[in-house]
N, C-alpha and C positions, 0 to 999 in steps of 0.2 A: 377233537371238540373237549369244550371243558365241561368237567365232573359237574359244576353247580347245574350249568345248564343241562347236562343228562336228568340230573336229579330233577329237577320242576318239571320234566316230562312226567314223573312215572308218578299214575295219580294210585289213590285209594280206590277200587271197586268191590262189591262183595266182600271185602275184607282182602283183599288179592291186591297186591303192590302190577298195576299193570303202566304198561307204553302201547299206545296209539295207533294203528297201523301207519298214517300220513305224518306220528313224531320220528316210525321207528325206517321210513321211505327216504327221512330226511335226514335224518342219522348215514345214511346207507349211501345216497347222494342216487337216488333212483325215484320214480314215480310209485306213487301209493298203488295205481293199477298191476305196476311188475312184481313189485313185492307181494303185491294176492297173489297174480298168478302163480309163481314161484314157487311160493307156500304149498298152493292146492295139489300143482305138480309133486312135490316132493311131502306131501300130506302122513307120509310111514316115515318119517324122519322125528315128528315132533309127537310131546306129549300130547296124549286126549285132553289136555285142560293145557293145553299152550293159548288159544283163545276163544273168546267166548264173543254171540256179540250185545252188543248194548239194546236194551230196550229204549224206549222213546225218553221215557222221562231220565234213567236213566243219562241216555244224551245230554237232555236239557239243564242237570241238572249241573252236569261236566260246565257245558258250556260258559252259563251262565256264571256259573262261580269262578272258572278258569278265562273266563272273555273269550272264548274261542267260536266266533258263534259265526264267524264265515269262513270256517274251512272247515272241512271234509267230514268223514264219518269214520268208518266204524269197518270191523274187518269182517263181512261175511262169510264162512268157509261153508256153509251149505249144501 
């Protein structure tokens, strides 16, 4: 995968650099659902701040800023 393409999929949210679940799943060639399941099954392997759920306002701002309104969501890890 092209480095520039990966860099375009890194967003600034809450003062952190993050990637969205559907972008990570695409990079690894798996469904978003499968990625989430793998993370949940192996949650102890990840640092506590590895993922968080976007608020509705954060998601809307990101969608409108980056024209991603037709694509999926975020990693709910609760």
